[in-house]
N, C-alpha and C positions, 0 to 999 in steps of 0.2 A: 617461544613466541616470536614472531616475525616482526621487526620493526616496520610500521606502516609509512614509510617515507620514501616516495618514488617520484622520479621525474616524468613529466609528460612529454612525449615526443611523438608528434605527427609523423605518420609514414604512409604516403599516398593515401588510399582509402581506409588505412587502419590507424587508430591511435594507440600507443602502447604506453603503460605505466610499468617501468622495471627499475630495479636498483643496481648500482654497480656492484654492490656486495651486500650479503645478507648473512645474519648470524642467528643461531638458535639461542634463546635466553631461558635460564631457569625459571620456572614458575610453580610455586606450590610443591617443589621437590621433583618435579618432572621437567624434562626438556621438550620443547615444542619442536616438531619437525619442520624443517624448512621445505616449503613446497616448490614445485617446479617453477622456474622462472623468478624466484624469490618474491612471490606474490604478496602484495599488501593485504590480501584478503584471506590469509590463513586463519583457521577456525578451530583451535584446540579447545576442549571443554573447560568453562571456567570453574573454579572451586566452589564447594557448597556454600550456601548462605546460612549462618548460624542463627539460632533463636527460633522461637515459635512462630509460625506464619500467621499473620493478621488478614491474609486474603480470604475472600469468601470461599466456601467449599464448592467443588465442582468447577465446570468450565465458567469462565467470566469473560464477558465482552468489555473492552475499554474503549470509551468514546471520548474523542479528543475535541476540545472546544478551545477558544483563544486563550483562555488563561487557567485551565483546568482539565482534568481528565475524570469521567464519571465511570466507576465500575458498575457492570450490570450482571446480576446473576442470571444466567441464561436459562436454567431449568425452572426457576420461580418467577422469572420477569421482574426482579427486584433491583431497583437502583440503590446503590450504596452512596455514602457521603463523598463528594467530589475531592480529588487529589489536586491541590493547588500546584500550579507550574511557577517556579522561581524565575520569572522573566520580567523585563520592564516593558511597559506599554502594551498595547493590544494589537496583535497582528491582523492583517486583513482577513475576512472570511475566506476559507479555503487555502490559506497559506500556511497550512501545518498538516501533518500526518503522523500516524502512529503505528508501530509494529511491535510484536511481542517475540521474545526468544522461544525456541522450540521447547524448552523445559518449563516454561511458564513462570520464571523467576523474576524475569526483567521485561519492561517495555521501554521503548524509546520514541521520543516525540522530536521531529524536526520542525523547527519553527523560526520565527525571527524575533529579535530582541532589540528594543529601541536604543540600547546603549551599545550592544555587541554586533549587530547585524544579524547573521544566521547562527543558530546553535542547535546542538542535539542535547535533549534533556533526559538522562536515564531515570527510569522509575523503578524503584525496588518494590516489586509486587509482594514480597513476603512482608515487608514492613508497611506497604501501601504508602510510600513516601517518595517524592520526587528528590533526586539529588542535584547538586549544582549543575548549571548548564555547562556544555563544552562548545567553546566557540569554534566554528568551522570557516574555511575559507569559501570565497565565492560570492557572487551578488545576484539578486534576483529571487524568484520564487522558491519556496521550500515545500513542495507538493508531495514528495514520496520519500519512503524509507523502508529498508528491509534489513533483516537479520539473517546472517548466513547460518547454515547447519552447524551445530555445536554451540552456537551463542556467543562466540567470542568477538566476531567482527561484524560491525554495523556499516551499511552503506546508505548514505544520505545524499539526497538531491539538493543541491545548492546552486540555483540558476541552471546553467547548462553544464554543470560539472557533477561527477559523482564522487563523494569524499568519503574515504575508508576511515572508520574510527575503531580503535581498539577498546572494547567495552570494559576490560579489566584495568588497563593502565591509563585510559583516557587519552592515549596518544592519538594525534590526528595525522593521517597521511596526506601527501599531495594529491590534489583532485585529478581525476580522468576527465579531460575536456572533451565534450562532444561537438564543439564548434559554436561560433556565434550565432545567436538566434534560436538555438535548439534548447530552449527551456524544458526541463524534464517535468512532466506532469503526472507520471506514473511509472512504477517499476515492479516487475514479477519475476520470481525465480522459477527456473525449470527444475522440478523435483527430482528429476532423473539425470541431471547433468550439472556442470559448473556454470551454465550460462544464465545471465541476467537479461531481461529484456527491458529496455528503457523507452518509454512513450514520449514522443515530442509531436508537435503540430505537423501533420503530414507525413510522419514516418516513425519507424521502430529501430532502435540500435541494438543489436546483440552484442553483449558484453561477456567475454571469457574471464570469469573471476579467478581461475586458476592461473592464467597467463597475465591477467591485468590488462587486457586489450579490448578495444572496441572494433567490431566489424563494420562493414559498409552498411549505411542506412537502408533499411527496407522501405520503399515508398508505400504509403497507404492512400494518400489523397484525402485524408479525413482531418477535419479540424478537431479541436479538443472541446470538451464540455465547458460551459462558462463557470461551472462550479469547481473545476480542477480537481476532480476526484482522483485520489491515489489508486483507485481500483477501476479505472478505465481500461485496464489491460489484466489479462489473466491467462495461465497456462494450464492446459488439461493435465491430469494426474499422470498420464503416461508420457508426457512431455512432447506429444506429437503435434500439437497445434497451439498456437497463441492466438487469442481473440482480443480485438480492440473495438472500442465504440467511439463514435463521433458523428459528426455531419459531414456528408460528402455528395458528390455528383450522382445523377445529372441535375437534380432538384435541391441539393443540399439539405436533404431531409436526414433523419436518423439512420445510421448504419451500424451494422456489425460485420466486421471484416476478419476472416480467418487467415492465418499465416501458417504455412507448412514448415515446421522447424527443420525438416530433413533438408529441404531445398533452399530455405530462406525466402520463399516467394509467396505473394499474397494471393489468395483465391477469390473467387467471386463473392461480393458482399451480399447480404440481405438488408432489407430496410422496412421502415414503418410508415411509408407514404400513405398507405391506405387508411391509416388511423389519424392522420392530421400532422401538424407540425410537431416535430420530435427533437429532443436535445438529450440523447442517452448519456447518463453521467458515469454509471458503474455497471459491472457485471460480475457474476459468480458463476462458476462451472460446476454442475452437480458432480459429485465424485466419480460416478461411473461414465461421465463424458456424454451422456445421451442428450442433455439439454442444458441450456443456459438461462440465468435469470438476469434481465436487463432492467434497471430502473431509469426512468426518464425524468430529467429535472425540469422539463417544460410541461409536464403532464402529472396527473394524479394516478400513475399506474405502474405496473410491473409487466414486462413483456417476456412471457415463458417461451423461449425459443427452442423447439425440438430439432436437434441435429438432423434426424432423419428426413424432416420436411423443411430444411434451413431456408430454402427460397420462399416459402410461404409461411411467415410467422402467424401464429393464431391471434385471436382477439386479445388485446391487453386486458389485465385484471386491475380493476380500479381499486386504489386504497380506500379505506373507509373514510367517511366524511368527518371533519373535525367538529366537535361540539361547538355550538354557538357561544360567543363570549369568551373563548379561550384566546390566549395571546397570539395564536396563529390561525384563528378562525378566518375563513375565506381564502386561504393560500395553501398551496402544497409545493414543497420543493425538495423531492427525494435527492440525496446527495451520494449515497453509498448503500451497498448491500453486501453482507458477508454471511457465510454459512457456519452455523454451530455444529458441534459434534454430534454424531448419532442422530437421535430423534428430535433434537432441539429446533430443527428447521433453520430458516433463514431470518435476518434481522436487517430492517431498513432504517438508516439514519434519515429522518424526515423532519421538515419545518424548522431546522436549526435547533430544536429543543426537545426532541423526542425520538425514540426508537420504537418501531413498530414490528412486533414479531409476525412471521409470515410462514405458512405450511404450504410447500409448493405442490403436494399431492392433491389434497382436497381445495387448495387455493383459497385458504381462510386466513383471517388476520386475528391477532391477539390485541388486547387493550394497549394503547400506546404507553410507553414508559418514559416518564419525565426525566431529562438529563440536563446537563449543564448548558447554558444558552450559547448559541453559536456553533453547535456541533456540526462536523462535516465529515468525519470519517471514523472508523471503528476497527478494531483488531480483537481476535479471539485468543485467549491463553487457558491452558490447563491449569488446574490448581497447583501451586508450587510446592 
């Protein structure tokens, strides 16, 4: 295991977090290898979790709310009992996010605590129980979190900093600072490299998790959604393109902007001006990379953007009407969209208290699934 304590040192257009010395530490009878540059982001595999699993069978979506997380069985569209979060007070809507480890054993929520400020809450998915929160440094919004491959290291956004947390020892590393005013509102990992992309208003920062350094900001000219979805940024499966959503010129309408990872340069954006005022909150990339699914927080729709005809997005697909008399009747506020495995389709977090199944091919919707109130984001985990 590598101790995640590293000093942040600005260097021209790059910020680096490195340690003057690193040591491998024994863990479960094995010694974790020290990565190049003594990175705080080392990710050896954690040990097995003993005991029978209480998690639902199959893939499960975990929907985070201000004070709880609701598990949703993706195959049956069934919500299970919420998992309470052990925090004080109620964080503002959108000021929390969730991510799951690759093996489906753990989920992690970054949020704010009235007594501690910002925290990471580990959730044991085998036991379906939240562990005590881990206090992290930094001030400001807690809008994004990711788990590195191997499941050992968690990177949490805390204001304008990225904080590494060792998921096994609960040790907290010194944050990587992206600079004043660069509040992080989304993060996405490149599946083919060690690069993390951090979304801020007006730009994207590439972060090398092996070296612990942030490169120069890639300008986007886009604002960020008013709902601060952690999934306003996504990377294609082949790692060639980063997509971000927001509002931008010339009319400050809804935009989707591609960034070529090979060059670190933004390409021409597409927009939804033809369909009225738009505030895209989140997007998901179809696994083969041929299309994107964008949900708009200002409208009751999904925009299925085809890459081959990127400049001319098709007509948006409207979400089903809310039944009259419901707690959210008359309003729609999609905040997130994630893809389930295989044929399960996509799932839209909507109205702050429901998840709507969506099949991109036939463009059909399932019955809304009630979840904990104040929901804003979702992650998908395999059965542990």
